[in-house]
Every structure is written in C-alpha cells, then in structure tokens.
C-alpha positions in Angstrom: 6.7 -26.6 -27.2 7.6 -29.4 -29.7 6.2 -29.7 -33.2 4.2 -32.8 -32.2 2.7 -30.9 -29.2 1.8 -27.9 -31.4 0.0 -30.3 -33.9 -1.9 -32.0 -31.1 -3.0 -28.6 -29.6 -4.1 -27.4 -33.0 -6.1 -30.6 -33.6 -7.8 -30.2 -30.2 -8.8 -26.7 -31.0 -10.2 -27.7 -34.4 -12.1 -30.6 -32.9 -13.9 -28.5 -30.3 -14.6 -25.6 -32.8 -16.2 -28.1 -35.2 -18.6 -28.9 -32.4 -20.6 -25.7 -33.1 -24.3 -26.2 -33.8 -26.8 -23.4 -33.8 -25.4 -20.3 -32.0 -26.9 -19.0 -28.7 -25.0 -15.8 -29.0 -25.5 -12.5 -30.8 -22.8 -12.3 -33.5 -21.9 -8.6 -33.0 -19.8 -8.3 -29.8 -19.9 -5.4 -27.4 -17.2 -3.9 -25.2 -18.0 -3.7 -21.5 -16.6 -1.2 -19.0 -13.9 -3.7 -18.1 -12.7 -3.8 -21.7 -13.9 -7.4 -22.1 -15.3 -8.1 -25.6 -18.6 -9.8 -24.9 -20.8 -11.9 -27.3 -24.1 -11.3 -25.5 -26.5 -14.3 -25.1 -29.7 -14.3 -27.0 -31.4 -15.4 -23.8 -30.7 -12.7 -21.1 -30.7 -15.5 -18.4 -27.9 -17.3 -20.1 -24.2 -17.3 -18.9 -22.3 -14.1 -19.2 -18.6 -13.4 -18.3 -16.1 -10.7 -17.3 -12.3 -11.1 -17.6 -9.7 -9.3 -15.4 -5.9 -9.6 -15.8 -3.5 -9.0 -12.9 0.1 -9.8 -11.8 -0.9 -11.9 -8.8 -3.7 -12.6 -6.2 -2.9 -11.9 -2.6 -3.2 -15.1 -0.7 -4.3 -13.5 2.5 -6.8 -10.9 1.3 -7.7 -12.3 -2.1 -7.1 -8.8 -3.6 -5.8 -8.5 -7.2 -2.3 -7.0 -7.4 -1.2 -5.2 -10.5 -4.5 -5.1 -12.5 -4.2 -4.0 -16.1 -3.9 -4.9 -19.7 -0.2 -3.9 -20.3 2.5 -6.0 -18.7 6.3 -6.2 -18.8 8.1 -9.3 -19.8 10.3 -10.4 -16.8 11.8 -13.6 -15.5 9.8 -16.0 -13.4 6.7 -13.9 -13.9 3.1 -14.7 -14.7 -0.1 -13.1 -15.8 -3.2 -14.2 -13.9 -6.7 -14.1 -15.4 -9.8 -13.9 -13.2 -12.9 -15.0 -15.1 -16.2 -14.0 -13.4 -19.5 -15.6 -14.4 -23.1 -14.6 -14.0 -26.2 -16.7 -14.5 -24.5 -20.1 -14.0 -26.9 -23.0 -14.0 -29.9 -20.9 -14.7 -30.9 -23.4 -17.3 -30.6 -26.3 -14.9 -27.7 -28.1 -16.7 -25.8 -30.7 -14.7 -22.3 -29.7 -15.8 -21.0 -26.7 -17.8 -17.9 -26.9 -20.0 -15.6 -23.9 -20.5 -12.3 -23.5 -22.4 -9.7 -20.8 -21.6 -7.7 -20.2 -24.8 -4.6 -18.1 -24.6 -3.7 -16.7 -28.0 -0.4 -15.2 -29.1 0.4 -12.2 -31.3 0.2 -14.5 -34.4 -3.4 -15.4 -33.5 -2.4 -19.0 -32.7 -3.3 -20.7 -29.5 -0.4 -21.1 -27.0 -2.3 -22.8 -24.2 -5.8 -24.3 -24.0 -7.4 -25.3 -20.7 -10.7 -27.1 -20.2 -12.8 -26.5 -17.1 -16.0 -28.4 -16.0 -18.3 -26.7 -13.5 -21.1 -28.5 -11.7 -23.9 -27.0 -9.4 -22.1 -28.7 -6.5 -19.0 -26.6 -7.0 -20.8 -23.3 -6.1 -18.2 -21.5 -8.1 -18.7 -18.3 -10.1 -15.1 -17.5 -10.7 -12.3 -19.5 -12.4 -8.7 -18.6 -12.7 -5.9 -19.2 -15.2 -2.4 -18.0 -15.8 0.5 -18.1 -18.3 4.2 -17.4 -17.9 5.5 -14.1 -19.3 9.2 -14.8 -18.8 11.5 -13.7 -21.6 12.3 -17.3 -22.5 8.7 -18.1 -23.3 7.1 -14.9 -24.6 7.8 -12.1 -27.0 6.5 -8.5 -27.0 3.2 -8.1 -28.7 -0.6 -8.2 -28.3 -2.2 -11.3 -26.8 -5.7 -12.5 -26.1 -7.6 -14.7 -23.7 -10.7 -16.3 -25.3 -13.5 -17.9 -23.3 -15.6 -20.7 -24.9 -18.8 -22.0 -23.4 -19.7 -25.5 -24.8 -17.3 -24.7 -27.7 -18.9 -21.4 -28.4 -16.9 -18.1 -28.1 -18.6 -15.9 -25.5 -15.9 -13.4 -24.5 -12.4 -12.3 -25.2 -10.0 -9.8 -23.8 -6.7 -8.4 -25.1 -3.5 -7.6 -23.3 -0.1 -6.5 -24.3 3.4 -7.6 -23.3 6.1 -5.0 -23.5 9.9 -5.4 -23.3 11.7 -4.8 -20.0 13.3 -1.3 -19.8 17.0 -1.0 -18.9 17.8 0.2 -15.4 20.3 2.7 -16.8 17.6 4.2 -19.0 15.3 4.7 -16.0 18.0 6.3 -13.9 18.7 8.7 -16.7 15.0 9.6 -16.6 15.1 10.5 -12.9 14.9 7.4 -10.9 16.7 7.8 -7.6 18.8 5.2 -5.8 17.8 6.3 -2.2 15.6 4.6 0.4 14.3 6.3 3.5 14.0 4.4 6.7 11.9 5.7 9.6 10.1 4.5 12.7 6.5 5.7 11.9 4.5 8.1 9.8 2.1 10.9 10.9 -1.3 9.8 9.4 -2.6 13.2 8.5 0.5 15.0 7.2 2.4 11.9 6.0 5.5 13.2 7.8 8.1 10.5 8.4 9.0 10.3 12.0 12.3 9.0 13.4 14.3 8.9 10.1 17.5 7.1 11.0 19.7 4.0 10.3 19.7 2.8 13.9 16.5 1.4 15.5 15.8 0.0 19.0 14.2 -3.4 19.4 11.2 -2.8 21.7 7.5 -3.2 22.2 5.5 -3.1 19.0 8.1 -1.1 17.1 8.6 -1.3 13.3 11.2 -0.2 10.8 9.4 1.4 7.8 11.0 1.8 4.4 9.9 4.3 1.7 11.0 4.8 -1.9 10.0 8.1 -3.5 9.2 7.8 -7.2 10.2 10.6 -9.5 7.6 12.9 -11.1 5.9 11.9 -14.3 8.5 9.9 -16.2 8.0 9.1 -19.8 7.6 5.3 -19.7 5.2 4.9 -22.6 2.8 2.1 -21.8 5.1 0.2 -19.5 4.6 -1.2 -16.1 7.3 -1.3 -13.4 7.8 -4.2 -11.0 9.6 -3.4 -7.8 10.3 -5.6 -4.8 11.8 -5.0 -1.4 14.1 -7.7 0.0 14.8 -7.5 3.8 18.1 -9.3 4.7 19.0 -10.1 8.4 22.2 -10.1 10.3 23.1 -13.5 8.9 22.8 -12.3 5.3 19.6 -14.3 4.9 16.5 -12.9 3.1 13.5 -13.1 5.5 10.8 -11.0 3.8 10.1 -9.9 0.3 7.3 -7.5 -0.9 6.4 -6.9 -4.6 5.0 -3.6 -5.8 3.5 -3.1 -9.3 3.4 0.4 -10.7 1.7 0.9 -14.1 2.0 3.7 -16.6 -1.2 5.4 -15.3 -0.4 5.1 -11.6 -0.2 8.4 -9.8 1.6 7.0 -6.8 4.4 9.2 -5.6 6.0 6.7 -3.2 5.6 3.2 -1.9 6.9 1.3 1.1 7.3 -1.8 3.2 7.8 -2.5 6.9 9.0 -5.1 9.3 8.3 -5.7 13.0 11.3 -5.3 15.3 9.7 -6.4 18.6 11.7 -8.4 21.0 11.8 -12.1 20.0 11.1 -11.2 16.4 14.4 -9.7 15.6 17.9 -10.0 17.0 20.4 -7.1 17.3 22.8 -6.7 14.4 23.4 -5.2 11.0 20.6 -5.5 8.5 20.2 -4.6 4.8 17.2 -3.6 2.7 17.5 -4.0 -1.0 15.1 -2.6 -3.6 15.0 -4.3 -7.0 13.4 -2.9 -10.2 12.5 -6.0 -12.2 15.6 -8.2 -11.4 18.2 -5.4 -11.1 19.3 -3.9 -7.8 18.1 -0.3 -7.8 18.9 0.8 -4.2 20.2 -0.5 -1.0 20.1 0.7 2.6 21.9 -0.7 5.6 20.6 -0.3 9.1 21.3 -1.5 12.6 19.0 -2.9 15.3 20.1 -2.4 18.9 18.7 -3.9 22.1 16.6 -1.8 24.3 18.7 -0.5 27.3 17.8 -1.6 30.7 14.8 0.4 31.9 15.8 3.3 34.1 13.0 5.4 35.7 12.4 8.7 34.1 11.8 11.7 36.3 10.9 14.3 33.7 10.3 17.9 34.9 8.1 20.1 32.8 6.9 23.7 33.2 3.6 24.8 31.5 2.9 28.4 30.6 -0.4 29.5 29.2 -0.8 32.8 27.3 -3.0 34.4 24.6 -0.6 35.3 21.9 3.0 36.1 21.0 4.0 39.8 20.3 5.5 39.7 16.7 7.8 42.7 17.4 9.2 41.8 20.8 8.7 38.1 20.9 7.1 38.3 24.3 4.1 36.3 25.4 1.0 38.4 25.9 -1.6 37.8 28.7 0.1 35.0 30.5 -2.1 33.6 33.2 -4.9 31.2 34.0 -8.0 33.3 33.0 -9.0 34.0 29.4 -12.0 35.7 27.8 -14.0 33.9 25.1 -13.8 35.9 21.9 -13.9 35.3 18.2 -10.5 34.5 16.5 -8.8 34.1 19.9 -6.7 31.3 21.2 -5.2 29.9 24.4 -1.6 28.8 23.8 0.5 26.5 25.9 4.3 26.5 26.1 5.8 23.3 27.6 9.4 23.6 28.7 11.1 20.2 29.5 13.5 21.4 32.1 15.8 18.3 32.4 15.7 17.0 28.8 19.5 16.7 28.8 19.4 14.0 31.5 17.5 11.7 29.1 18.9 12.8 25.8 19.8 9.1 25.0 16.2 8.0 25.6 13.1 7.9 23.5 10.4 9.9 25.1 6.7 9.4 24.2 4.6 12.4 25.2 1.0 13.2 24.9 -0.7 16.6 25.3 -4.4 16.8 26.2 -6.8 19.7 26.5 -9.7 18.9 29.0 -13.1 20.7 28.9 -15.4 21.7 31.8 -17.1 18.2 31.5 -13.8 16.5 32.4 -13.5 15.0 28.9 -10.5 15.4 26.5 -11.4 17.3 23.4 -8.0 17.6 21.7 -4.9 15.3 21.9 -1.5 15.4 20.3 1.2 12.8 20.5 4.9 13.9 20.4 8.0 11.6 20.3 11.5 12.7 21.2 13.9 10.4 19.5 17.2 9.5 21.2 19.7 12.4 20.6 16.9 14.9 19.7 17.9 18.1 21.5 14.3 19.7 21.3 13.0 20.5 24.8 10.2 22.9 24.0 6.7 22.0 22.8 3.8 24.3 21.7 0.1 23.7 21.4 -3.0 25.8 21.1 -6.8 25.8 21.0 -9.4 28.2 19.7 -11.6 29.9 22.3 -14.2 31.4 20.0 -17.6 31.3 21.6 -18.9 29.0 18.9 -16.3 26.4 19.9 -15.9 26.8 23.6 -18.1 27.5 26.6 -17.3 29.3 29.9 -15.9 27.1 32.6 -12.9 25.4 34.2 -10.4 23.7 31.8 -7.1 21.8 32.1 -4.0 21.3 30.0 -2.2 18.0 30.8 1.1 16.5 29.8 1.7 12.7 29.9 4.9 10.7 29.6 4.3 7.1 28.5 0.6 7.5 29.6 1.6 8.8 33.0 0.5 12.3 34.0 3.6 14.4 34.7 2.3 18.0 34.6 -1.0 19.9 34.5 -2.2 23.5 34.3 -5.7 24.6 35.1 -7.3 27.7 33.5 -10.7 29.4 33.2 -12.6 30.7 30.2 -15.0 33.6 30.9 -17.6 35.4 28.9 
C-alpha cells in the first residue's frame, strides 16, 4: 500500500469516526460465547452482531471450513469473516450502513469496507476477507471491527502465526505415508482392499487416508493440508484442502475419487499430499480395466454347529436342530470349495440369517479381493430365548445378490 493510499485510508477512518453523535450502545463491552466482543445496544430491539472467522466457505454446502481464531500465514491464502446480524430493520430504517474494519498488530486499519443493506436485500449475513500471505502479513494479533452508522458495535481478535518448517514437523513424528483402499467398514473403520492397483468398474472409488501422529506439540498453530490427485497424463484433476487446528482431535483424514467406467482411464496415477506448500507424502497407484465378464459358478458348503471345542478344535453339535438356551449360539461355517478357480476375481458375498417369519434379521457383507486366498467364512447368532423364538430358520449365502447356497435349521424350546 502506497503512502498516499495509507493517508487516504486514515482520512476516511477519521471522517467516519467524527460522525459520532450520541451513542446508542452501552460503553462497557461483553464477550459472547463466540469470543466476539459486543457493545450491547441500549435498546434490546436494536441491531446486534456475531463474528466468525474461517479459512473458506464450501461453495456447495455453505459450511465453514477451518473455523478458529488462530491461523497460519501461508501463500495464496485468505481469512474469511462471516458477520451475522440480528434485529435488522426493526426500527424501520430504509438503509443500514456498516463498516468492516480490519486492524493490524499496530492497531492501524489495513482494510476498510463499507456495506449498505436495505430491507429489499433480505440479508442477515455479510462476508469479508483479507489475504494472509507472507508477502502481505506479519505474525501477530489482528482484529475485525464492525461499525454501525459509524458506531463501534462489535470486534473480534484473531492471531496469525508463522508457518512451521516441514523438517521440524517430521522430526516431531509426522509420517510420509498414505494408505489407499477401496472402502471402509462403517462400524469398525477397518480399511478394506488396501492396495496400489484398483479396477475401474461400477460405482467403485479409490479412497486415500493419512494418519496423523499422536498429540504433537504445535503450540497454537494450525496445519493446512491438501490432497492433489494427478492422472495418467500428469495433470491434476482434483484437489481437496483439509484444515487441522491445534485443538483438533482428528487422528486421520482422507479424500476419494470415483473410478467408474467413463470417469477414469486405465493408467498410472499419483496422489500427492502437501502440508502448506511443501510435499509431505506421495503415493502412486494403477487403474486397470475390468476384465471381460466370465460367469462365476461358485460352490459353497454350509455347516451349522453349536460351538467349537477349545481342546480338540472339533465342532460340537453339528446339525439342523438346536435348543433355545441362554448364552447359546448357532454358528455357521461356509467353505468356498472352488475359490482357487476365481482367485483373480473380486467376489462380493452377503450372509443372511432368516427368521420364522421369512424376514432377514442379520446381514453381513464380505468382499474377497483379487488374489485373496481366504476361502472360509464364519458367522453366528445368539439363540437365547429373549432374542429368538422357536421355529424354522434359514442361513443364506449370496454372490453378487444371487443366492448360491442355503441351509435350513430349526430352533426348539
């Protein structure tokens, strides 16, 4: 900013501050739960305000990303301010004038923005932003002040901290590894199909996860990560930013891309993870075309039994009739007899337990990845009287939603 521009800005601020007449605000401010310093109106129906700072606003959802009051100085970066009003136009004024005044560590204004609101706008939120790139800002404590008809009604402080060095963070425990997988089990969080080769098919995705270290002494810093997905032509086609602040308890974060036919082409891809603007980790992976569909004739044998003898390893009470009793179970052993014939295929299986009313009461999905040698599956249900009733039951095995094996059994009192 030139000297002339600084003088002009100072004059503007002086002029609008000189416009004060009698005050409509209580002189002693209060701090709200959002850490906004409020000068309450003498009239409870007059305008009030709340200020929230964030890194960015998601264009699709409108959600605030990276909320906080401590931000790291980094290139091509901004701090967004969301200013929410209450009781606008309660006093029937045609237009309302507000000023957003960004103040630096030296208590001097660095950017002043005037906003006029009218009843026709139907707005209760206004937004503003400033750059926090290293070439424009220095570490220190800053403020945003809100003026209503040239009268200060609210202010909120935030801090800019210097960017930590990547070497320093790696020494504190940051890893340089990314995990790629096909899906994640919702309840357990287990990552399924961890690999570097993925098949283009259906609604498939490649999911990437980065595991953060435990509590790392970062002081009051925030961390800005972003994933950069690069295609087989070395072109970036998708980026995702993640903001982790000093109080965040997140242990991992991730990103994903669709690899359905028509969306991606076969070839070698790269995923890069940046911390601020430095490359932290990189993972290469390959997308391969789905092989020509060959009918699968999977043969499975189902054995039902009550329990496994711990000493001998033998199955106890094999059969199709079981007695209802507390703390008892019916267990199913599924042996895929010809798994080796389809070892290069992905097999999606589903187990279902069916009650006397013909309705499924427990389901479990299982996926055999290509090359996975596993050919035995186990499942079980409780047959305590408080959970089950006497009657005819079934255990079913499906392959790609097609029934391939079934075993009927009876529960008796």
